[in-house]
PDB file of N, CA, C, O and CB in Angstrom:
ATOM      1  N   UNK A   1      22.701 102.660  58.142  1.00  0.00           N
ATOM      2  CA  UNK A   1      22.743 103.270  56.842  1.00  0.00           C
ATOM      3  C   UNK A   1      21.612 102.740  55.987  1.00  0.00           C
ATOM      4  O   UNK A   1      21.303 101.549  56.029  1.00  0.00           O
ATOM      5  CB  UNK A   1      24.085 103.026  56.176  1.00  0.00           C
ATOM      6  N   UNK A   2      21.000 103.602  55.222  1.00  0.00           N
ATOM      7  CA  UNK A   2      19.840 103.269  54.406  1.00  0.00           C
ATOM      8  C   UNK A   2      20.266 102.272  53.332  1.00  0.00           C
ATOM      9  O   UNK A   2      21.347 102.387  52.755  1.00  0.00           O
ATOM     10  CB  UNK A   2      19.217 104.549  53.765  1.00  0.00           C
ATOM     11  N   UNK A   3      19.416 101.311  53.080  1.00  0.00           N
ATOM     12  CA  UNK A   3      19.687 100.365  51.994  1.00  0.00           C
ATOM     13  C   UNK A   3      20.450  99.129  52.463  1.00  0.00           C
ATOM     14  O   UNK A   3      20.511  98.144  51.727  1.00  0.00           O
ATOM     15  CB  UNK A   3      20.469 101.053  50.899  1.00  0.00           C
ATOM     16  N   UNK A   4      21.022  99.145  53.635  1.00  0.00           N
ATOM     17  CA  UNK A   4      21.777  97.922  54.097  1.00  0.00           C
ATOM     18  C   UNK A   4      21.072  97.350  55.414  1.00  0.00           C
ATOM     19  O   UNK A   4      20.704  98.141  56.282  1.00  0.00           O
ATOM     20  CB  UNK A   4      23.371  98.306  54.401  1.00  0.00           C
ATOM     21  N   UNK A   5      20.910  96.149  55.539  1.00  0.00           N
ATOM     22  CA  UNK A   5      20.445  95.609  56.777  1.00  0.00           C
ATOM     23  C   UNK A   5      21.593  95.701  57.844  1.00  0.00           C
ATOM     24  O   UNK A   5      22.761  95.594  57.472  1.00  0.00           O
ATOM     25  CB  UNK A   5      19.963  94.135  56.568  1.00  0.00           C
ATOM     26  N   UNK A   6      21.287  95.894  59.135  1.00  0.00           N
ATOM     27  CA  UNK A   6      22.290  95.963  60.096  1.00  0.00           C
ATOM     28  C   UNK A   6      23.035  94.635  60.218  1.00  0.00           C
ATOM     29  O   UNK A   6      22.405  93.586  60.353  1.00  0.00           O
ATOM     30  CB  UNK A   6      21.709  96.374  61.383  1.00  0.00           C
ATOM     31  N   UNK A   7      24.368  94.667  60.172  1.00  0.00           N
ATOM     32  CA  UNK A   7      25.168  93.473  60.371  1.00  0.00           C
ATOM     33  C   UNK A   7      25.429  93.177  61.838  1.00  0.00           C
ATOM     34  O   UNK A   7      25.899  94.025  62.597  1.00  0.00           O
ATOM     35  CB  UNK A   7      26.468  93.608  59.646  1.00  0.00           C
ATOM     36  N   UNK A   8      25.120  91.986  62.197  1.00  0.00           N
ATOM     37  CA  UNK A   8      25.459  91.602  63.576  1.00  0.00           C
ATOM     38  C   UNK A   8      26.195  90.317  63.518  1.00  0.00           C
ATOM     39  O   UNK A   8      26.183  89.627  62.499  1.00  0.00           O
ATOM     40  CB  UNK A   8      24.208  91.475  64.480  1.00  0.00           C
ATOM     41  N   UNK A   9      26.858  89.972  64.634  1.00  0.00           N
ATOM     42  CA  UNK A   9      27.576  88.731  64.671  1.00  0.00           C
ATOM     43  C   UNK A   9      26.734  87.490  64.517  1.00  0.00           C
ATOM     44  O   UNK A   9      27.156  86.507  63.908  1.00  0.00           O
ATOM     45  CB  UNK A   9      28.300  88.651  65.903  1.00  0.00           C
ATOM     46  N   UNK A  10      25.572  87.541  65.058  1.00  0.00           N
ATOM     47  CA  UNK A  10      24.599  86.441  64.898  1.00  0.00           C
ATOM     48  C   UNK A  10      24.137  86.329  63.443  1.00  0.00           C
ATOM     49  O   UNK A  10      24.040  85.234  62.889  1.00  0.00           O
ATOM     50  CB  UNK A  10      23.374  86.659  65.827  1.00  0.00           C
ATOM     51  N   UNK A  11      23.860  87.468  62.849  1.00  0.00           N
ATOM     52  CA  UNK A  11      23.458  87.449  61.415  1.00  0.00           C
ATOM     53  C   UNK A  11      24.518  86.863  60.481  1.00  0.00           C
ATOM     54  O   UNK A  11      24.213  86.107  59.558  1.00  0.00           O
ATOM     55  CB  UNK A  11      23.136  88.859  60.956  1.00  0.00           C
ATOM     56  N   UNK A  12      25.735  87.225  60.741  1.00  0.00           N
ATOM     57  CA  UNK A  12      26.864  86.757  59.938  1.00  0.00           C
ATOM     58  C   UNK A  12      27.062  85.270  60.091  1.00  0.00           C
ATOM     59  O   UNK A  12      27.354  84.571  59.120  1.00  0.00           O
ATOM     60  CB  UNK A  12      28.137  87.489  60.323  1.00  0.00           C
ATOM     61  N   UNK A  13      26.902  84.772  61.328  1.00  0.00           N
ATOM     62  CA  UNK A  13      26.974  83.373  61.564  1.00  0.00           C
ATOM     63  C   UNK A  13      25.869  82.604  60.797  1.00  0.00           C
ATOM     64  O   UNK A  13      26.108  81.525  60.257  1.00  0.00           O
ATOM     65  CB  UNK A  13      26.882  83.113  63.046  1.00  0.00           C
ATOM     66  N   UNK A  14      24.716  83.163  60.770  1.00  0.00           N
ATOM     67  CA  UNK A  14      23.593  82.591  60.032  1.00  0.00           C
ATOM     68  C   UNK A  14      23.857  82.527  58.536  1.00  0.00           C
ATOM     69  O   UNK A  14      23.571  81.527  57.877  1.00  0.00           O
ATOM     70  CB  UNK A  14      22.341  83.394  60.292  1.00  0.00           C
ATOM     71  N   UNK A  15      24.399  83.593  58.026  1.00  0.00           N
ATOM     72  CA  UNK A  15      24.725  83.592  56.576  1.00  0.00           C
ATOM     73  C   UNK A  15      25.846  82.571  56.231  1.00  0.00           C
ATOM     74  O   UNK A  15      25.800  81.941  55.174  1.00  0.00           O
ATOM     75  CB  UNK A  15      25.167  85.024  56.132  1.00  0.00           C
ATOM     76  N   UNK A  16      26.800  82.422  57.082  1.00  0.00           N
ATOM     77  CA  UNK A  16      27.892  81.463  56.870  1.00  0.00           C
ATOM     78  C   UNK A  16      27.398  80.044  56.879  1.00  0.00           C
ATOM     79  O   UNK A  16      27.902  79.194  56.145  1.00  0.00           O
ATOM     80  CB  UNK A  16      28.961  81.631  57.923  1.00  0.00           C
ATOM     81  N   UNK A  17      26.375  79.775  57.742  1.00  0.00           N
ATOM     82  CA  UNK A  17      25.810  78.417  57.753  1.00  0.00           C
ATOM     83  C   UNK A  17      25.086  78.147  56.507  1.00  0.00           C
ATOM     84  O   UNK A  17      25.116  77.007  56.044  1.00  0.00           O
ATOM     85  CB  UNK A  17      24.892  78.207  58.918  1.00  0.00           C
ATOM     86  N   UNK A  18      24.423  79.106  55.904  1.00  0.00           N
ATOM     87  CA  UNK A  18      23.656  79.000  54.675  1.00  0.00           C
ATOM     88  C   UNK A  18      24.558  78.966  53.421  1.00  0.00           C
ATOM     89  O   UNK A  18      24.107  78.502  52.374  1.00  0.00           O
ATOM     90  CB  UNK A  18      22.679  80.165  54.583  1.00  0.00           C
ATOM     91  N   UNK A  19      25.778  79.428  53.495  1.00  0.00           N
ATOM     92  CA  UNK A  19      26.631  79.492  52.342  1.00  0.00           C
ATOM     93  C   UNK A  19      28.079  79.025  52.711  1.00  0.00           C
ATOM     94  O   UNK A  19      28.993  79.824  52.919  1.00  0.00           O
ATOM     95  CB  UNK A  19      26.632  80.936  51.772  1.00  0.00           C
ATOM     96  N   UNK A  20      28.208  77.701  52.773  1.00  0.00           N
ATOM     97  CA  UNK A  20      29.473  77.085  53.243  1.00  0.00           C
ATOM     98  C   UNK A  20      30.509  76.961  52.091  1.00  0.00           C
ATOM     99  O   UNK A  20      30.841  75.842  51.698  1.00  0.00           O
ATOM    100  CB  UNK A  20      29.183  75.668  53.852  1.00  0.00           C
ATOM    101  N   UNK A  21      31.027  78.093  51.543  1.00  0.00           N
ATOM    102  CA  UNK A  21      31.971  78.025  50.457  1.00  0.00           C
ATOM    103  C   UNK A  21      33.401  77.847  51.004  1.00  0.00           C
ATOM    104  O   UNK A  21      34.171  77.041  50.481  1.00  0.00           O
ATOM    105  CB  UNK A  21      31.868  79.287  49.586  1.00  0.00           C
ATOM    106  N   UNK A  22      33.753  78.615  52.071  1.00  0.00           N
ATOM    107  CA  UNK A  22      35.106  78.577  52.587  1.00  0.00           C
ATOM    108  C   UNK A  22      35.062  77.969  53.979  1.00  0.00           C
ATOM    109  O   UNK A  22      34.899  78.703  54.954  1.00  0.00           O
ATOM    110  CB  UNK A  22      35.746  79.995  52.607  1.00  0.00           C
ATOM    111  N   UNK A  23      35.200  76.656  54.107  1.00  0.00           N
ATOM    112  CA  UNK A  23      34.973  75.928  55.331  1.00  0.00           C
ATOM    113  C   UNK A  23      35.926  76.361  56.436  1.00  0.00           C
ATOM    114  O   UNK A  23      35.494  76.436  57.586  1.00  0.00           O
ATOM    115  CB  UNK A  23      35.108  74.455  55.083  1.00  0.00           C
ATOM    116  N   UNK A  24      37.175  76.647  56.164  1.00  0.00           N
ATOM    117  CA  UNK A  24      38.129  76.997  57.175  1.00  0.00           C
ATOM    118  C   UNK A  24      37.795  78.358  57.821  1.00  0.00           C
ATOM    119  O   UNK A  24      37.954  78.529  59.030  1.00  0.00           O
ATOM    120  CB  UNK A  24      39.522  77.015  56.575  1.00  0.00           C
ATOM    121  N   UNK A  25      37.342  79.302  57.024  1.00  0.00           N
ATOM    122  CA  UNK A  25      36.966  80.622  57.547  1.00  0.00           C
ATOM    123  C   UNK A  25      35.665  80.498  58.352  1.00  0.00           C
ATOM    124  O   UNK A  25      35.488  81.148  59.382  1.00  0.00           O
ATOM    125  CB  UNK A  25      36.799  81.660  56.381  1.00  0.00           C
ATOM    126  N   UNK A  26      34.792  79.673  57.870  1.00  0.00           N
ATOM    127  CA  UNK A  26      33.465  79.495  58.592  1.00  0.00           C
ATOM    128  C   UNK A  26      33.711  78.809  59.939  1.00  0.00           C
ATOM    129  O   UNK A  26      33.031  79.148  60.908  1.00  0.00           O
ATOM    130  CB  UNK A  26      32.430  78.620  57.718  1.00  0.00           C
ATOM    131  N   UNK A  27      34.633  77.878  60.045  1.00  0.00           N
ATOM    132  CA  UNK A  27      34.897  77.222  61.264  1.00  0.00           C
ATOM    133  C   UNK A  27      35.485  78.197  62.265  1.00  0.00           C
ATOM    134  O   UNK A  27      35.135  78.192  63.445  1.00  0.00           O
ATOM    135  CB  UNK A  27      35.805  76.057  61.041  1.00  0.00           C
ATOM    136  N   UNK A  28      36.429  79.075  61.748  1.00  0.00           N
ATOM    137  CA  UNK A  28      37.003  80.113  62.598  1.00  0.00           C
ATOM    138  C   UNK A  28      35.984  81.033  63.148  1.00  0.00           C
ATOM    139  O   UNK A  28      36.055  81.411  64.318  1.00  0.00           O
ATOM    140  CB  UNK A  28      38.005  80.894  61.859  1.00  0.00           C
ATOM    141  N   UNK A  29      35.058  81.401  62.367  1.00  0.00           N
ATOM    142  CA  UNK A  29      34.000  82.359  62.751  1.00  0.00           C
ATOM    143  C   UNK A  29      33.069  81.646  63.811  1.00  0.00           C
ATOM    144  O   UNK A  29      32.731  82.218  64.848  1.00  0.00           O
ATOM    145  CB  UNK A  29      33.151  82.843  61.437  1.00  0.00           C
ATOM    146  N   UNK A  30      32.682  80.384  63.492  1.00  0.00           N
ATOM    147  CA  UNK A  30      31.746  79.640  64.370  1.00  0.00           C
ATOM    148  C   UNK A  30      32.390  79.399  65.680  1.00  0.00           C
ATOM    149  O   UNK A  30      31.705  79.457  66.701  1.00  0.00           O
ATOM    150  CB  UNK A  30      31.310  78.303  63.751  1.00  0.00           C
ATOM    151  N   UNK A  31      33.682  79.128  65.729  1.00  0.00           N
ATOM    152  CA  UNK A  31      34.329  78.780  67.019  1.00  0.00           C
ATOM    153  C   UNK A  31      34.865  80.020  67.718  1.00  0.00           C
ATOM    154  O   UNK A  31      35.580  79.903  68.714  1.00  0.00           O
ATOM    155  CB  UNK A  31      35.480  77.771  66.798  1.00  0.00           C
ATOM    156  N   UNK A  32      34.536  81.206  67.216  1.00  0.00           N
ATOM    157  CA  UNK A  32      34.963  82.550  67.762  1.00  0.00           C
ATOM    158  C   UNK A  32      36.483  82.693  67.898  1.00  0.00           C
ATOM    159  O   UNK A  32      37.007  83.309  68.826  1.00  0.00           O
ATOM    160  CB  UNK A  32      34.323  82.786  69.155  1.00  0.00           C
ATOM    161  N   UNK A  33      37.155  82.087  66.919  1.00  0.00           N
ATOM    162  CA  UNK A  33      38.614  82.242  66.950  1.00  0.00           C
ATOM    163  C   UNK A  33      39.065  83.617  66.431  1.00  0.00           C
ATOM    164  O   UNK A  33      40.185  84.074  66.662  1.00  0.00           O
ATOM    165  CB  UNK A  33      39.271  81.137  66.121  1.00  0.00           C
ATOM    166  N   UNK A  34      38.147  84.226  65.735  1.00  0.00           N
ATOM    167  CA  UNK A  34      38.427  85.641  65.198  1.00  0.00           C
ATOM    168  C   UNK A  34      38.080  86.541  66.333  1.00  0.00           C
ATOM    169  O   UNK A  34      37.049  86.387  66.988  1.00  0.00           O
ATOM    170  CB  UNK A  34      37.554  86.034  63.846  1.00  0.00           C
ATOM    171  N   UNK A  35      39.000  87.537  66.571  1.00  0.00           N
ATOM    172  CA  UNK A  35      38.781  88.529  67.596  1.00  0.00           C
ATOM    173  C   UNK A  35      37.614  89.401  67.200  1.00  0.00           C
ATOM    174  O   UNK A  35      37.437  89.725  66.026  1.00  0.00           O
ATOM    175  CB  UNK A  35      40.036  89.367  67.829  1.00  0.00           C
ATOM    176  N   UNK A  36      36.828  89.776  68.173  1.00  0.00           N
ATOM    177  CA  UNK A  36      35.648  90.611  67.906  1.00  0.00           C
ATOM    178  C   UNK A  36      36.034  91.938  67.331  1.00  0.00           C
ATOM    179  O   UNK A  36      35.299  92.456  66.490  1.00  0.00           O
ATOM    180  CB  UNK A  36      34.842  90.823  69.167  1.00  0.00           C
ATOM    181  N   UNK A  37      37.161  92.539  67.732  1.00  0.00           N
ATOM    182  CA  UNK A  37      37.572  93.843  67.235  1.00  0.00           C
ATOM    183  C   UNK A  37      37.837  93.770  65.743  1.00  0.00           C
ATOM    184  O   UNK A  37      37.412  94.657  65.002  1.00  0.00           O
ATOM    185  CB  UNK A  37      38.819  94.342  67.979  1.00  0.00           C
ATOM    186  N   UNK A  38      38.515  92.754  65.292  1.00  0.00           N
ATOM    187  CA  UNK A  38      38.770  92.660  63.815  1.00  0.00           C
ATOM    188  C   UNK A  38      37.525  92.424  63.070  1.00  0.00           C
ATOM    189  O   UNK A  38      37.395  92.868  61.929  1.00  0.00           O
ATOM    190  CB  UNK A  38      39.751  91.552  63.481  1.00  0.00           C
ATOM    191  N   UNK A  39      36.568  91.721  63.679  1.00  0.00           N
ATOM    192  CA  UNK A  39      35.211  91.514  63.041  1.00  0.00           C
ATOM    193  C   UNK A  39      34.468  92.807  62.945  1.00  0.00           C
ATOM    194  O   UNK A  39      33.797  93.055  61.943  1.00  0.00           O
ATOM    195  CB  UNK A  39      34.350  90.499  63.841  1.00  0.00           C
ATOM    196  N   UNK A  40      34.562  93.637  63.945  1.00  0.00           N
ATOM    197  CA  UNK A  40      33.939  94.971  63.949  1.00  0.00           C
ATOM    198  C   UNK A  40      34.506  95.867  62.889  1.00  0.00           C
ATOM    199  O   UNK A  40      33.780  96.628  62.248  1.00  0.00           O
ATOM    200  CB  UNK A  40      34.106  95.627  65.290  1.00  0.00           C
ATOM    201  N   UNK A  41      35.873  95.774  62.692  1.00  0.00           N
ATOM    202  CA  UNK A  41      36.549  96.577  61.669  1.00  0.00           C
ATOM    203  C   UNK A  41      36.011  96.213  60.264  1.00  0.00           C
ATOM    204  O   UNK A  41      35.762  97.083  59.430  1.00  0.00           O
ATOM    205  CB  UNK A  41      38.098  96.356  61.739  1.00  0.00           C
ATOM    206  N   UNK A  42      35.841  94.883  60.035  1.00  0.00           N
ATOM    207  CA  UNK A  42      35.331  94.446  58.734  1.00  0.00           C
ATOM    208  C   UNK A  42      33.885  94.954  58.521  1.00  0.00           C
ATOM    209  O   UNK A  42      33.542  95.375  57.416  1.00  0.00           O
ATOM    210  CB  UNK A  42      35.385  92.890  58.630  1.00  0.00           C
ATOM    211  N   UNK A  43      33.079  94.917  59.519  1.00  0.00           N
ATOM    212  CA  UNK A  43      31.739  95.400  59.462  1.00  0.00           C
ATOM    213  C   UNK A  43      31.774  96.905  59.154  1.00  0.00           C
ATOM    214  O   UNK A  43      31.002  97.373  58.317  1.00  0.00           O
ATOM    215  CB  UNK A  43      30.996  95.103  60.780  1.00  0.00           C
ATOM    216  N   UNK A  44      32.615  97.633  59.785  1.00  0.00           N
ATOM    217  CA  UNK A  44      32.713  99.122  59.548  1.00  0.00           C
ATOM    218  C   UNK A  44      33.055  99.417  58.085  1.00  0.00           C
ATOM    219  O   UNK A  44      32.481 100.315  57.470  1.00  0.00           O
ATOM    220  CB  UNK A  44      33.813  99.772  60.485  1.00  0.00           C
ATOM    221  N   UNK A  45      34.023  98.626  57.529  1.00  0.00           N
ATOM    222  CA  UNK A  45      34.443  98.800  56.126  1.00  0.00           C
ATOM    223  C   UNK A  45      33.260  98.503  55.198  1.00  0.00           C
ATOM    224  O   UNK A  45      33.055  99.203  54.206  1.00  0.00           O
ATOM    225  CB  UNK A  45      35.657  97.865  55.785  1.00  0.00           C
ATOM    226  N   UNK A  46      32.497  97.480  55.519  1.00  0.00           N
ATOM    227  CA  UNK A  46      31.314  97.100  54.685  1.00  0.00           C
ATOM    228  C   UNK A  46      30.237  98.119  54.760  1.00  0.00           C
ATOM    229  O   UNK A  46      29.537  98.343  53.772  1.00  0.00           O
ATOM    230  CB  UNK A  46      30.745  95.758  55.111  1.00  0.00           C
ATOM    231  N   UNK A  47      30.076  98.721  55.838  1.00  0.00           N
ATOM    232  CA  UNK A  47      28.966  99.724  56.033  1.00  0.00           C
ATOM    233  C   UNK A  47      29.315 101.003  55.310  1.00  0.00           C
ATOM    234  O   UNK A  47      28.398 101.762  54.993  1.00  0.00           O
ATOM    235  CB  UNK A  47      28.714 100.029  57.566  1.00  0.00           C
ATOM    236  N   UNK A  48      30.555 101.300  55.027  1.00  0.00           N
ATOM    237  CA  UNK A  48      30.916 102.554  54.374  1.00  0.00           C
ATOM    238  C   UNK A  48      30.599 102.577  52.898  1.00  0.00           C
ATOM    239  O   UNK A  48      30.610 103.647  52.289  1.00  0.00           O
ATOM    240  CB  UNK A  48      32.363 102.822  54.564  1.00  0.00           C
ATOM    241  N   UNK A  49      30.315 101.428  52.298  1.00  0.00           N
ATOM    242  CA  UNK A  49      29.946 101.280  50.914  1.00  0.00           C
ATOM    243  C   UNK A  49      28.633 101.950  50.675  1.00  0.00           C
ATOM    244  O   UNK A  49      27.797 101.943  51.578  1.00  0.00           O
ATOM    245  CB  UNK A  49      29.886  99.825  50.514  1.00  0.00           C
ATOM    246  N   UNK A  50      28.378 102.541  49.508  1.00  0.00           N
ATOM    247  CA  UNK A  50      27.089 103.160  49.226  1.00  0.00           C
ATOM    248  C   UNK A  50      26.179 102.042  48.631  1.00  0.00           C
ATOM    249  O   UNK A  50      26.659 101.184  47.891  1.00  0.00           O
ATOM    250  CB  UNK A  50      27.247 104.414  48.219  1.00  0.00           C
ATOM    251  N   UNK A  51      24.891 102.063  48.956  1.00  0.00           N
ATOM    252  CA  UNK A  51      23.993 101.029  48.435  1.00  0.00           C
ATOM    253  C   UNK A  51      23.838 101.191  46.942  1.00  0.00           C
ATOM    254  O   UNK A  51      23.962 102.310  46.446  1.00  0.00           O
ATOM    255  CB  UNK A  51      22.618 101.088  49.124  1.00  0.00           C
ATOM    256  N   UNK A  52      23.580 100.164  46.222  1.00  0.00           N
ATOM    257  CA  UNK A  52      23.428 100.152  44.804  1.00  0.00           C
ATOM    258  C   UNK A  52      22.050 100.654  44.461  1.00  0.00           C
ATOM    259  O   UNK A  52      21.061 100.161  45.002  1.00  0.00           O
ATOM    260  CB  UNK A  52      23.669  98.765  44.238  1.00  0.00           C
ATOM    261  N   UNK A  53      21.961 101.635  43.563  1.00  0.00           N
ATOM    262  CA  UNK A  53      20.651 102.198  43.181  1.00  0.00           C
ATOM    263  C   UNK A  53      20.497 102.102  41.651  1.00  0.00           C
ATOM    264  O   UNK A  53      21.168 102.813  40.904  1.00  0.00           O
ATOM    265  CB  UNK A  53      20.513 103.703  43.667  1.00  0.00           C
ATOM    266  N   UNK A  54      19.623 101.232  41.216  1.00  0.00           N
ATOM    267  CA  UNK A  54      19.460 101.036  39.775  1.00  0.00           C
ATOM    268  C   UNK A  54      19.009 102.269  39.036  1.00  0.00           C
ATOM    269  O   UNK A  54      19.396 102.471  37.885  1.00  0.00           O
ATOM    270  CB  UNK A  54      18.491  99.950  39.524  1.00  0.00           C
ATOM    271  N   UNK A  55      18.212 103.091  39.657  1.00  0.00           N
ATOM    272  CA  UNK A  55      17.609 104.244  38.984  1.00  0.00           C
ATOM    273  C   UNK A  55      18.724 105.260  38.598  1.00  0.00           C
ATOM    274  O   UNK A  55      18.649 105.891  37.544  1.00  0.00           O
ATOM    275  CB  UNK A  55      16.524 104.924  39.917  1.00  0.00           C
ATOM    276  N   UNK A  56      19.744 105.404  39.455  1.00  0.00           N
ATOM    277  CA  UNK A  56      20.790 106.412  39.179  1.00  0.00           C
ATOM    278  C   UNK A  56      21.824 105.910  38.171  1.00  0.00           C
ATOM    279  O   UNK A  56      22.614 106.700  37.655  1.00  0.00           O
ATOM    280  CB  UNK A  56      21.498 106.808  40.481  1.00  0.00           C
ATOM    281  N   UNK A  57      21.827 104.596  37.881  1.00  0.00           N
ATOM    282  CA  UNK A  57      22.795 103.996  36.956  1.00  0.00           C
ATOM    283  C   UNK A  57      22.539 104.460  35.454  1.00  0.00           C
ATOM    284  O   UNK A  57      23.481 104.505  34.662  1.00  0.00           O
ATOM    285  CB  UNK A  57      22.706 102.419  37.071  1.00  0.00           C
ATOM    286  N   UNK A  58      21.336 104.780  35.106  1.00  0.00           N
ATOM    287  CA  UNK A  58      21.001 105.073  33.741  1.00  0.00           C
ATOM    288  C   UNK A  58      21.596 106.415  33.203  1.00  0.00           C
ATOM    289  O   UNK A  58      21.374 106.768  32.045  1.00  0.00           O
ATOM    290  CB  UNK A  58      19.513 105.092  33.620  1.00  0.00           C
TER     291      UNK A  58
END
């Protein structure tokens, strides 16, 4: 989708390492305790959002 970078498992792991706000969730993701199917569902929900366009907000 235009305006969003592609989400990948590796990319999300990298983001979580850079932003350690919720340690329990991060550990679950890093140790692959989360099922890949539920991970894919979350990615699909995130991709359905429309990108923010400042020009159209005026």
